[in-house]
C-alpha positions as CSV (number, residue, x, y, z in Angstrom):
1,M,0.2,-0.2,-0.1
2,K,1.4,3.1,-0.9
3,T,0.3,7.1,0.0
4,E,0.5,9.8,-2.2
5,Q,-0.6,13.5,-1.9
6,F,-1.8,15.7,-4.9
7,I,-2.5,19.1,-4.9
8,I,-4.4,20.1,-7.8
9,Y,-4.4,24.0,-9.3
10,G,-6.6,25.2,-11.9
11,H,-10.5,26.0,-11.9
12,V,-11.1,23.0,-9.5
13,Q,-13.4,24.7,-6.9
14,G,-17.2,25.0,-7.3
15,V,-17.1,22.4,-10.2
16,G,-18.0,19.2,-8.6
17,F,-14.1,18.4,-8.4
18,R,-14.2,17.1,-4.9
19,F,-17.6,14.7,-5.9
20,F,-16.0,13.3,-9.1
21,T,-12.7,12.4,-7.5
22,W,-14.7,10.8,-4.9
23,R,-16.4,8.6,-7.2
24,E,-13.7,8.1,-9.3
25,A,-11.5,6.8,-6.2
26,Q,-14.7,4.4,-5.6
27,R,-14.5,3.3,-8.9
28,I,-10.5,2.6,-8.8
29,G,-10.6,1.0,-5.1
30,I,-8.6,4.2,-3.8
31,T,-8.7,5.0,-0.2
32,G,-8.2,8.9,1.5
33,W,-9.7,12.2,1.3
34,V,-10.2,15.2,-1.3
35,K,-10.7,18.5,0.3
36,N,-10.5,22.2,-1.0
37,Q,-7.5,24.4,0.0
38,S,-8.2,28.1,0.9
39,N,-6.0,28.9,-2.1
40,G,-8.6,27.4,-4.6
41,S,-6.7,24.6,-4.9
42,V,-8.2,20.9,-4.0
43,A,-5.7,18.4,-2.2
44,V,-6.2,14.9,-2.2
45,L,-4.5,11.9,0.0
46,A,-4.6,8.7,-1.9
47,Q,-3.8,5.2,-0.8
48,G,-3.6,2.1,-3.0
49,T,-1.5,0.2,-5.2
50,E,0.9,1.6,-7.8
51,Q,-1.3,0.8,-10.2
52,Q,-4.3,2.0,-8.6
53,L,-2.8,5.2,-8.2
54,E,-1.3,5.7,-11.7
55,T,-4.8,5.6,-13.1
56,F,-5.9,7.7,-10.5
57,Y,-3.1,10.2,-11.3
58,R,-4.1,10.2,-14.8
59,W,-7.8,10.9,-14.1
60,L,-6.7,13.8,-11.6
61,Q,-4.7,15.2,-14.6
62,Q,-8.1,15.3,-16.7
63,G,-10.2,16.0,-13.7
64,P,-14.3,16.3,-14.6
65,K,-15.5,17.9,-17.7
66,T,-16.5,21.0,-15.9
67,A,-12.9,21.6,-14.5
68,T,-9.9,22.7,-15.8
69,V,-6.5,21.2,-14.4
70,N,-3.4,23.4,-14.9
71,Y,-1.1,21.3,-13.0
72,I,-0.7,18.7,-9.8
73,E,2.1,18.7,-7.4
74,S,2.4,15.2,-6.1
75,L,4.4,13.5,-3.5
76,I,4.9,10.2,-2.0
77,V,3.6,10.2,1.9
78,E,5.2,8.4,4.5
79,N,1.9,7.5,6.7
80,N,1.2,4.9,9.2
81,T,-2.4,5.9,9.1
82,I,-4.3,3.2,6.9
83,Y,-7.9,4.6,5.3
84,S,-10.6,2.4,5.0
85,D,-12.7,4.4,2.8
86,F,-12.4,7.6,0.6
87,Q,-13.9,10.7,2.1
88,I,-14.9,14.3,0.7
89,L,-13.6,16.5,3.8
90,H,-14.8,20.0,4.5
């Protein structure tokens, strides 16, 4: 199990990005969370296999049709917490 954090920049708030990210995480089998940041970006913490995370990252690069993703920062996180589901945080 690997954990990665993604910060997504662009037109990603107010367009359903968190909901669609939650739905895609459910489809792929990713656990973790998604939340809006005060600077207009969206933060995602994702846990899964290497293949699941790669598939999820490719989806995040596009996002939902309502969003415009300009770029993504990503980093591997050393995390002792194991998430059992994927949540939208507020």
